[in-house]
C-alpha positions as CSV (number, residue, x, y, z in Angstrom):
1,M,7.1,53.4,-58.8
2,S,9.3,54.4,-56.0
3,K,13.1,54.0,-55.7
4,I,14.6,51.9,-52.9
5,I,17.6,53.6,-51.2
6,L,20.2,51.2,-49.1
7,K,22.7,53.4,-47.4
8,G,25.1,52.1,-44.6
9,Y,27.9,49.8,-43.8
10,I,29.2,46.2,-42.9
11,L,31.8,45.5,-40.3
12,V,33.8,42.2,-41.3
13,P,35.5,40.0,-38.9
14,E,39.1,39.8,-39.4
15,I,39.1,36.1,-40.1
16,D,36.7,36.9,-43.2
17,L,38.3,40.1,-44.4
18,L,40.5,38.2,-47.2
19,A,37.6,36.2,-48.7
20,V,35.2,39.3,-48.5
21,K,37.8,41.3,-50.5
22,N,38.1,38.8,-53.2
23,E,34.6,38.3,-53.6
24,L,33.8,41.6,-53.7
25,P,34.5,42.6,-57.3
26,S,32.3,39.6,-58.6
27,H,29.3,40.8,-56.1
28,I,29.5,44.4,-57.4
29,D,29.5,43.3,-61.2
30,H,26.6,40.7,-60.6
31,T,24.5,43.4,-58.9
32,R,25.3,46.3,-61.2
33,N,23.9,43.8,-63.9
34,E,20.6,42.9,-62.2
35,A,17.4,44.4,-63.7
36,G,16.5,47.4,-61.7
37,C,20.0,48.2,-60.3
38,L,20.5,52.0,-60.7
39,V,23.6,52.4,-58.3
40,F,25.8,50.0,-56.4
41,E,28.9,50.9,-54.5
42,V,30.8,49.1,-51.9
43,S,34.1,50.4,-50.9
44,Q,36.7,49.7,-48.1
45,D,37.0,52.5,-45.5
46,Q,39.8,54.1,-45.7
47,E,40.5,54.4,-41.7
48,N,38.8,51.2,-40.5
49,T,39.8,48.4,-43.0
50,M,37.2,46.1,-41.5
51,R,34.5,48.5,-42.5
52,F,32.8,48.5,-46.0
53,N,30.7,51.4,-47.0
54,V,27.7,50.5,-48.9
55,Y,25.1,52.6,-51.3
56,E,22.4,51.2,-53.3
57,E,19.6,52.3,-55.5
58,F,17.1,50.2,-57.0
59,S,14.4,51.3,-59.5
60,N,11.5,49.6,-57.2
61,K,10.8,47.2,-54.4
62,K,10.6,44.4,-56.7
63,A,14.1,45.1,-58.1
64,F,15.3,45.3,-54.6
65,S,13.7,42.2,-53.2
66,A,15.0,40.2,-56.4
67,H,18.4,41.5,-55.4
68,Q,18.2,40.6,-51.9
69,E,17.1,36.9,-52.7
70,R,20.0,36.4,-55.1
71,V,22.6,37.5,-52.6
72,S,21.0,35.3,-49.9
73,K,22.0,32.3,-52.4
74,S,25.2,33.6,-53.8
75,K,28.9,33.3,-52.7
76,W,28.8,36.7,-51.7
77,G,26.0,35.7,-49.1
78,E,28.4,32.9,-48.0
79,V,31.5,35.0,-47.5
80,T,29.5,37.6,-45.7
81,A,27.5,35.5,-43.2
82,N,29.2,36.8,-40.2
83,V,29.3,40.2,-41.0
84,E,27.6,43.0,-38.8
85,R,25.1,44.9,-41.2
86,H,24.5,48.5,-40.4
87,Y,21.8,49.9,-43.1
88,E,19.2,52.4,-43.3
89,I,16.7,51.6,-46.2
90,K,14.3,54.4,-47.4
91,I,11.7,54.9,-50.3
92,D,12.1,57.7,-52.5
93,A,9.1,58.7,-54.2
C-alpha cells in the first residue's frame, strides 16, 4: 500500500494563537498514537510566530482518512477552525 505524506503549514490568526499553542501538545500526542501514523511533526516557525510547519506520514490512505475524521471532531479541530491551511499531499508508492 502507498504511504500518504502531507507537508506544509498553517497560519494562525493572532486571536487564536494561545489556544492553538495550548492544544498542540495534546494534538501531537493523540495523532502519534493513531494506527498508521508514521511521522507527525508540527512546530512553530522561528521567524513568523503565526506560522506552524506541518509534516505528516501515514501508512496508507485509510489511516490518513481516519486521522482527518478524528481531527474534524476534536478540540484541535475547534481551536484551528479559523487557520489558513497550506498543504501539499502526495502518495509515496
